[in-house]
C-alpha positions as CSV (number, residue, x, y, z in Angstrom):
1,M,-4.9,37.1,89.3
2,N,-3.2,36.3,92.9
3,V,-5.3,37.8,95.2
4,Q,-2.5,38.5,97.7
5,V,-0.9,40.6,94.5
6,V,-3.7,42.3,94.3
7,H,-3.7,43.2,98.0
8,K,-0.3,44.6,97.8
9,I,-1.1,46.7,94.9
10,K,-4.0,48.3,96.6
11,Q,-2.0,48.6,100.0
12,F,0.8,50.4,97.8
13,I,-1.5,53.0,96.6
14,V,-3.3,53.6,99.9
15,D,0.4,54.3,101.5
16,L,1.0,56.7,98.8
17,P,0.8,60.4,99.5
18,R,-2.9,62.0,98.6
19,S,-0.9,64.0,95.7
20,H,0.3,61.3,94.1
21,R,-3.0,59.1,94.1
22,V,-5.0,62.5,92.7
23,L,-2.4,62.5,89.8
24,I,-2.9,58.8,89.4
25,S,-6.3,59.1,88.7
26,S,-6.4,62.1,86.6
27,V,-4.0,60.1,84.3
28,C,-6.3,56.9,84.1
29,A,-9.6,59.3,83.4
30,L,-7.4,60.7,80.3
31,L,-6.6,57.3,78.9
32,F,-10.0,56.2,79.3
33,L,-11.3,59.1,77.3
34,L,-8.6,58.9,74.3
35,L,-9.8,54.9,74.0
36,F,-13.3,55.3,74.0
37,V,-14.9,58.5,73.2
38,P,-14.7,59.2,69.2
39,T,-12.9,62.5,68.2
40,E,-15.3,62.9,65.1
41,Q,-19.1,62.3,64.5
42,A,-19.2,58.7,63.0
43,T,-21.6,58.7,60.0
44,A,-23.2,56.0,58.2
45,S,-23.2,55.1,54.6
46,K,-26.1,56.0,52.5
47,N,-25.2,53.0,49.9
48,T,-27.5,49.9,51.4
49,S,-27.1,48.2,47.9
50,K,-26.0,44.6,48.2
51,P,-23.2,43.4,45.6
52,E,-24.9,41.2,43.0
53,E,-24.8,37.6,44.0
54,L,-22.6,35.1,41.6
55,L,-24.7,31.7,40.6
56,P,-23.0,28.5,40.1
57,G,-23.1,27.5,36.3
58,Q,-24.3,30.8,35.1
59,R,-22.0,32.5,32.5
60,Y,-20.9,36.2,32.7
61,Q,-19.5,38.7,30.6
62,L,-16.6,40.4,31.1
63,D,-15.1,43.6,29.5
64,L,-11.8,43.0,28.7
65,V,-9.4,45.4,27.3
66,F,-6.3,44.1,25.3
67,E,-3.6,46.7,24.8
68,P,-2.2,47.0,21.2
69,E,1.2,45.1,22.2
70,Q,-0.6,42.4,23.8
71,Q,-2.5,41.1,20.5
72,V,-0.8,38.3,18.4
73,D,-0.7,38.1,14.6
74,N,-1.6,34.7,13.5
75,Q,-2.0,35.6,10.1
76,Q,-0.6,33.0,7.7
77,P,1.6,34.2,4.9
78,E,-0.3,33.8,1.4
79,L,0.6,31.0,-0.8
80,Y,0.5,30.9,-4.6
81,W,0.1,27.4,-5.9
82,Q,0.9,25.9,-9.2
83,T,0.5,22.6,-11.4
84,Y,3.2,21.1,-13.2
85,V,2.7,18.0,-15.7
86,V,5.6,15.8,-15.9
87,K,6.9,15.5,-19.8
88,S,8.8,12.6,-21.2
89,G,12.7,13.2,-20.5
90,D,11.7,15.5,-17.5
91,S,14.0,15.1,-14.4
92,L,13.5,16.5,-10.9
93,A,16.5,19.0,-11.6
94,K,15.0,20.1,-15.0
95,I,11.7,20.4,-13.5
96,F,13.2,23.0,-10.8
97,D,15.2,24.7,-13.2
98,T,12.0,25.2,-15.2
99,L,10.4,26.8,-12.6
100,G,12.9,28.8,-11.5
101,F,13.9,27.2,-8.2
102,S,17.5,27.2,-7.1
103,A,20.1,23.8,-6.9
104,Q,20.1,24.4,-3.3
105,Q,16.5,24.3,-3.2
106,L,16.5,21.3,-5.1
107,Y,19.4,19.6,-2.7
108,R,17.1,20.3,0.1
109,V,13.7,18.7,-1.1
110,T,15.6,15.7,-2.5
111,N,17.5,15.4,1.1
112,S,13.9,16.0,3.0
113,G,13.6,12.3,4.2
114,D,13.6,8.8,2.7
115,E,9.8,9.7,1.5
116,A,11.2,12.0,-0.9
117,K,12.9,8.9,-2.9
118,Q,9.3,8.8,-4.4
119,L,10.0,11.8,-6.8
120,R,12.4,9.4,-8.7
121,N,9.3,7.0,-9.8
122,M,7.6,9.9,-11.3
123,H,6.1,9.3,-15.0
124,P,5.0,11.4,-18.1
125,G,1.6,12.5,-17.2
126,D,2.1,12.7,-13.3
127,E,1.3,16.3,-11.7
128,L,3.3,18.4,-9.3
129,R,1.3,20.7,-7.1
130,I,3.7,23.4,-6.0
131,A,3.2,26.4,-3.7
132,T,5.4,29.5,-3.3
133,D,5.4,32.5,-1.1
134,D,5.7,36.2,-1.6
135,N,9.0,36.0,-2.4
136,D,8.7,33.2,-5.0
137,E,10.2,30.7,-2.4
138,L,9.4,27.2,-2.4
139,V,7.1,26.5,0.5
140,Q,5.5,23.1,-0.3
141,L,5.7,20.3,-3.0
142,V,2.7,17.8,-3.3
143,H,2.7,14.6,-5.3
144,H,-0.1,12.2,-5.9
145,I,1.9,8.4,-5.6
146,S,-1.4,6.9,-5.8
147,G,-5.1,7.2,-5.0
148,L,-4.4,6.0,-1.4
149,Q,-0.8,8.1,-1.2
150,T,0.3,11.6,-1.3
151,L,4.0,12.8,-0.8
152,M,4.0,16.3,1.0
153,I,7.5,18.1,1.0
154,T,6.9,21.4,3.5
155,R,9.3,23.7,4.4
156,Q,10.0,24.1,7.9
157,N,12.7,27.0,8.5
158,D,15.7,26.5,6.4
159,D,15.0,22.9,5.8
160,F,12.5,20.7,4.1
161,V,10.6,17.8,5.9
162,S,9.1,14.9,3.6
163,E,5.9,12.8,4.5
164,I,3.4,10.5,3.1
165,E,-0.1,10.8,3.8
166,T,-2.0,7.3,3.5
167,R,-5.6,7.6,3.1
168,E,-7.8,4.9,5.0
169,V,-9.2,2.0,3.0
170,E,-12.3,0.6,2.8
171,T,-12.4,-3.4,1.5
172,R,-15.3,-4.9,0.0
173,T,-16.0,-8.6,-1.2
174,E,-17.4,-8.7,-4.8
175,F,-18.2,-11.9,-6.8
176,A,-18.0,-12.9,-10.6
177,H,-18.9,-15.6,-12.6
178,A,-19.0,-16.4,-16.2
179,V,-19.4,-19.7,-18.5
180,I,-17.1,-19.8,-21.8
181,D,-18.6,-19.5,-24.7
182,S,-15.9,-18.6,-27.3
183,S,-13.1,-17.8,-25.2
184,F,-11.9,-17.3,-21.5
185,W,-11.0,-13.5,-22.2
186,N,-14.1,-12.8,-23.6
187,A,-16.1,-14.5,-20.9
188,A,-14.2,-12.8,-18.1
189,M,-14.4,-9.5,-19.7
190,S,-18.3,-10.0,-20.0
191,A,-18.3,-11.0,-16.3
192,G,-16.9,-7.2,-15.6
193,M,-13.4,-8.6,-14.7
194,T,-10.1,-6.3,-15.3
195,D,-7.4,-7.3,-17.6
196,N,-5.2,-7.7,-14.6
197,Q,-7.8,-10.0,-12.7
198,I,-8.2,-12.1,-15.8
199,M,-4.3,-12.5,-16.0
200,S,-4.5,-13.4,-12.4
201,V,-6.7,-16.1,-12.8
202,A,-4.7,-17.5,-15.6
203,N,-1.9,-17.4,-13.5
204,I,-3.2,-19.2,-10.6
205,F,-4.6,-22.1,-12.6
206,G,-2.0,-21.9,-15.1
207,W,0.1,-24.9,-13.5
208,D,-3.1,-27.6,-14.1
209,I,-5.0,-26.0,-17.3
210,D,-3.6,-24.6,-20.5
211,F,-5.4,-21.6,-21.4
212,A,-4.9,-21.8,-25.0
213,L,-5.5,-25.6,-25.7
214,D,-7.5,-27.1,-22.5
215,L,-10.5,-24.6,-22.6
216,R,-13.8,-26.2,-24.0
217,K,-17.2,-24.2,-24.7
218,G,-19.3,-24.7,-21.4
219,D,-16.2,-24.6,-19.1
220,E,-17.1,-21.9,-15.8
221,F,-15.2,-19.9,-13.4
222,S,-16.3,-18.1,-10.1
223,V,-14.1,-15.6,-8.5
224,L,-14.1,-13.9,-5.0
225,F,-12.0,-10.8,-5.0
226,E,-11.8,-7.4,-3.2
227,R,-12.4,-3.9,-4.3
228,E,-11.3,-0.8,-2.6
229,F,-12.9,2.1,-1.5
230,V,-11.7,5.5,0.1
231,D,-14.3,8.0,1.8
232,G,-17.1,6.0,0.0
233,E,-15.5,6.5,-3.6
234,F,-14.0,3.2,-5.6
235,V,-10.1,3.3,-6.1
236,G,-9.1,0.0,-7.2
237,Y,-9.2,-3.7,-7.0
238,G,-7.6,-5.8,-4.6
239,K,-6.5,-9.4,-4.4
240,I,-8.5,-12.6,-5.8
241,L,-9.3,-14.2,-2.1
242,A,-10.7,-17.5,-3.6
243,A,-11.5,-18.9,-7.0
244,E,-13.0,-22.0,-8.8
245,F,-12.5,-23.4,-12.4
246,V,-14.4,-26.0,-13.7
247,N,-12.7,-27.4,-17.0
248,E,-14.2,-30.2,-19.0
249,G,-16.1,-31.3,-15.7
250,E,-13.0,-31.3,-13.4
251,V,-13.1,-29.0,-10.6
252,F,-10.1,-26.9,-9.5
253,Q,-10.4,-24.6,-6.5
254,A,-7.6,-22.1,-5.1
255,V,-7.6,-20.0,-2.0
256,L,-5.3,-17.2,-1.2
257,N,-3.0,-17.9,2.0
258,T,-2.6,-14.2,3.4
259,E,0.5,-15.2,5.4
260,N,2.7,-15.9,2.4
261,G,0.6,-14.3,-0.7
262,R,0.4,-17.8,-2.4
263,Y,-2.6,-20.1,-3.2
264,Y,-3.7,-23.2,-2.3
265,T,-5.9,-25.8,-2.9
266,P,-8.8,-25.8,0.4
267,E,-7.0,-28.8,1.6
268,G,-3.5,-27.0,1.5
269,R,-1.9,-28.4,-1.0
270,A,-0.2,-25.8,-3.4
271,M,-1.6,-24.4,-6.5
272,R,2.1,-23.4,-7.9
273,K,4.0,-26.3,-9.5
274,T,7.9,-26.4,-10.1
275,F,7.6,-25.5,-13.3
276,L,5.1,-23.1,-15.4
277,R,3.1,-25.1,-17.8
278,S,3.7,-22.2,-20.6
279,P,6.4,-20.0,-20.5
280,V,4.9,-17.2,-22.4
281,N,1.7,-15.5,-23.0
282,F,0.8,-16.4,-26.4
283,T,-1.7,-16.1,-29.4
284,Y,-2.2,-20.0,-30.2
285,V,-0.1,-23.0,-30.3
286,S,1.2,-23.5,-34.2
287,S,2.8,-26.9,-33.8
288,N,2.7,-29.4,-30.9
289,F,5.1,-31.9,-29.6
290,N,5.3,-34.7,-32.3
291,P,8.0,-37.0,-32.8
292,R,7.1,-37.7,-36.3
293,R,6.2,-34.2,-37.8
294,L,6.8,-33.2,-41.1
295,H,9.1,-30.0,-41.0
296,P,7.7,-27.0,-42.4
297,V,11.0,-25.7,-44.1
298,T,12.7,-29.2,-45.3
299,G,9.8,-31.0,-45.9
300,R,11.5,-33.9,-44.4
301,V,10.2,-36.1,-41.4
302,R,11.9,-35.0,-38.3
303,P,10.7,-35.0,-34.7
304,H,9.1,-32.0,-33.3
305,N,10.4,-32.2,-29.6
306,G,9.1,-29.2,-28.2
307,T,5.7,-27.0,-28.5
308,D,5.6,-23.8,-31.0
309,Y,4.1,-20.7,-29.1
310,V,2.9,-17.9,-31.6
311,A,3.0,-14.4,-30.3
312,A,4.0,-11.5,-31.2
313,V,7.7,-10.2,-31.7
314,G,9.2,-8.9,-28.2
315,T,6.6,-10.8,-26.3
316,P,8.4,-11.6,-22.8
317,V,9.6,-15.0,-22.3
318,M,9.8,-16.4,-18.7
319,S,11.7,-19.1,-17.3
320,A,9.5,-22.1,-16.6
321,G,11.2,-22.7,-13.1
322,D,13.8,-22.0,-10.9
323,G,17.3,-22.8,-12.2
324,K,21.0,-22.1,-13.6
325,V,21.4,-20.8,-17.4
326,I,23.7,-23.6,-18.7
327,K,23.9,-21.9,-22.3
328,A,22.6,-18.6,-24.1
329,S,23.9,-18.2,-27.6
330,Y,23.2,-18.1,-31.1
331,N,23.5,-20.3,-34.2
332,S,21.6,-20.6,-37.4
333,L,19.1,-23.1,-36.5
334,N,18.1,-22.3,-33.1
335,G,18.9,-18.1,-33.4
336,N,19.1,-16.7,-30.2
337,Y,18.6,-19.4,-27.6
338,V,18.8,-20.0,-23.8
339,F,18.9,-23.7,-22.2
340,I,18.3,-23.8,-18.2
341,Q,19.0,-26.6,-16.1
342,H,16.8,-27.2,-13.2
343,G,18.4,-29.6,-10.4
344,E,19.7,-32.8,-11.8
345,R,16.7,-34.3,-13.7
346,Y,15.3,-31.4,-15.7
347,V,16.2,-29.1,-18.6
348,T,14.3,-26.4,-20.5
349,K,15.2,-24.8,-24.0
350,Y,14.0,-21.6,-25.4
351,L,14.6,-21.1,-29.1
352,H,14.4,-18.2,-31.5
353,L,14.4,-15.4,-29.1
354,S,14.7,-11.9,-30.6
355,R,16.5,-10.8,-27.5
356,K,18.0,-12.5,-24.7
357,H,18.2,-11.1,-21.2
358,V,20.3,-13.7,-19.5
359,K,23.9,-14.9,-20.1
360,T,25.6,-18.3,-19.2
361,G,26.1,-19.0,-15.5
362,D,23.1,-16.8,-14.5
363,R,21.1,-18.1,-11.7
364,V,17.1,-17.3,-12.6
365,S,14.0,-17.6,-10.6
366,Q,10.5,-19.1,-11.9
367,G,8.6,-16.3,-13.8
368,Q,12.0,-14.2,-14.5
369,I,12.0,-12.6,-18.0
370,I,15.0,-14.5,-19.8
371,G,14.3,-13.2,-23.5
372,R,11.6,-11.9,-25.8
373,V,10.0,-13.7,-28.7
374,G,11.4,-13.5,-32.2
375,S,12.0,-15.1,-35.4
376,T,15.9,-15.6,-35.3
377,G,17.4,-18.9,-36.9
378,R,15.8,-21.3,-39.2
379,V,11.7,-20.3,-38.9
380,T,9.0,-19.4,-41.0
381,G,7.3,-16.9,-38.5
382,A,7.8,-15.1,-35.0
383,H,7.1,-17.8,-32.1
384,L,9.0,-19.3,-29.4
385,H,10.1,-22.9,-29.6
386,Y,9.7,-24.6,-26.1
387,E,11.5,-27.9,-25.0
388,F,11.3,-30.1,-21.8
389,L,13.9,-32.8,-21.0
390,V,13.4,-35.2,-18.2
391,N,16.7,-37.2,-17.4
392,G,17.6,-36.1,-21.0
393,T,14.7,-37.2,-22.9
394,H,12.4,-35.0,-24.6
395,R,8.6,-34.9,-22.9
396,N,5.7,-33.3,-24.2
397,P,5.6,-30.2,-22.0
398,R,1.9,-29.5,-22.1
399,T,1.0,-33.1,-20.7
400,V,4.4,-34.2,-18.4
401,E,3.6,-34.7,-14.8
402,L,4.8,-31.5,-13.2
403,P,6.5,-31.9,-9.7
404,K,4.6,-29.9,-6.9
405,A,5.9,-27.2,-5.2
406,K,6.1,-27.3,-1.4
407,S,2.7,-27.0,0.4
408,L,1.6,-25.9,3.7
409,S,3.4,-27.4,6.9
410,E,1.4,-29.4,9.3
411,S,1.7,-26.6,11.8
412,E,-0.1,-24.0,9.2
413,L,-2.7,-26.5,8.0
414,P,-5.5,-25.9,10.5
415,A,-5.9,-22.6,10.5
416,F,-5.4,-22.4,6.7
417,R,-8.3,-25.0,6.3
418,T,-10.5,-23.1,8.4
419,H,-10.0,-20.0,6.2
420,A,-10.1,-21.7,3.0
421,Q,-13.8,-23.4,4.3
422,Q,-14.9,-20.1,5.3
423,L,-14.1,-18.5,1.6
424,V,-15.1,-21.2,0.0
425,A,-18.6,-21.4,1.5
426,V,-18.8,-17.3,0.7
427,L,-17.8,-18.5,-3.0
428,N,-20.4,-21.2,-3.3
429,D,-23.0,-19.2,-1.8
430,N,-22.6,-16.3,-4.4
431,K,-22.6,-18.6,-7.0
432,R,-25.9,-20.2,-6.0
433,I,-27.5,-16.9,-5.7
434,Y,-25.8,-15.7,-8.9
435,L,-27.5,-18.9,-10.9
436,A,-30.8,-18.4,-9.1
437,M,-31.5,-14.8,-10.2
438,R,-30.5,-15.9,-13.8
C-alpha cells in the first residue's frame, strides 16, 4: 500500500477524539474474537480406517438391485413344428387348406419375396417343415430345395419374409479310369461312375465316337471330375473337368472351359460339332446306311438312305443341329416325321415317330427334343429312321465329315491352353498312379 496513504490514515485516527478511538478499538477486538475463536470445542473423528484402495485390472463385485419394473422379458414364444410330405396332385393352396391355414396366409406367404417362387417346384415326396404359435398361426415354413439350399419363409409382424440359406460347398477333385471289356456302360459303372457322369462322357465325345458302333474291347477312358462336400459330408457330384478316351488306338482329350461351360481339345478346338452324330439314345442299330439294302417288308432291293436306331417307344429324339423345321407331318410310309433344314447345305430327317413336338416353321436348336421314338408308318418294330443329306444327296450319318463348331478366339487361347495343360497333367499323373497300383 502507498506510504502516504498509510500515513494519512494514522493521522486521521490520531486527530479523532479519545472516545472515538476507544470505540474503534473495541469493535476491532470483537471482530477478532468472532473470526478466530471457535464457539464449540472441536472433536476429532475416532474412525481412522482408510478406504479400500482400487487396483487397476482387478475385478470387483457390485451388488446391483433391479426393480421389478426394470427387468426385461426375453422369453420367446413356444413354437410347434410339424412335417408335411408333398403328395401327387398337391398344390400349395391345397396343402394350406389341409393344414387349416387361411387364404390370406397363403397370399402373404406366396408374396413374401422372389425366393418363395421355389415353392412352385415342389415334387411328391418333398417335405415342408411348418411352425405355428400358441394361436395356431403360421410362424415359419421351411423347404429344403437341395442338399445345399433351404428356403425359409418367416413371419415378421404382419408380413412374411423369404430367404434362401446356402451352405458352403467344398469341392474335391476325383479320378476314374476303366478299360472296356463288354460295354462302355458296364466299364464306367465298375469304375464307380454315376449314370449322369456316364451320359456326360458320352455327350462330350459323342461328336467323334459312336458309342453304339465304334467301341471295341480294350478301349479305355479316364475322367477327372468334382465331388462336393458340405461340412465334410458328401452331397453330390460336380462337373467333369477333363477326360480322355482311347478308341481303337486313337486318343481323344477334352477339357472344360469354365468361362462358357463347353469342352475343347487342349489346343482349344471345339469338341462340339455342328451336328450330333446320333440324335437319340438308342439300344442298337438295326440297319445301317446301305444303297443296296433288301427291304424287310417288300423283299425288294431298295436303297436304305439312313440309319435305323432301335429304342423303346417314347425315347426322346433330338434335333441333330440348329435349324428350321421345313416339314412336320404324317403319311402311310414315314408315319409321323420331321424334316429340318440346317443352313443352305444340310437337311436331316426323322421318321416313324410316335409323337411330334414341333411343327412346320419352328426354329430348333441342337439337342432340342423334336419327337419320340415310335413305330408309325411302314415298319416292323419301334425305331428311329434318321437321314442326313448334303446338298440334296444322302450321306451316311455315321461317317460323313461333320462341320466343326466355332473354336476359341485367339484372345482366349493363351489362358485356356495354360489351364488345359494343368488339367491334362493332373489327369495323366492320376492315370500313371492308377496303373502302377494295379
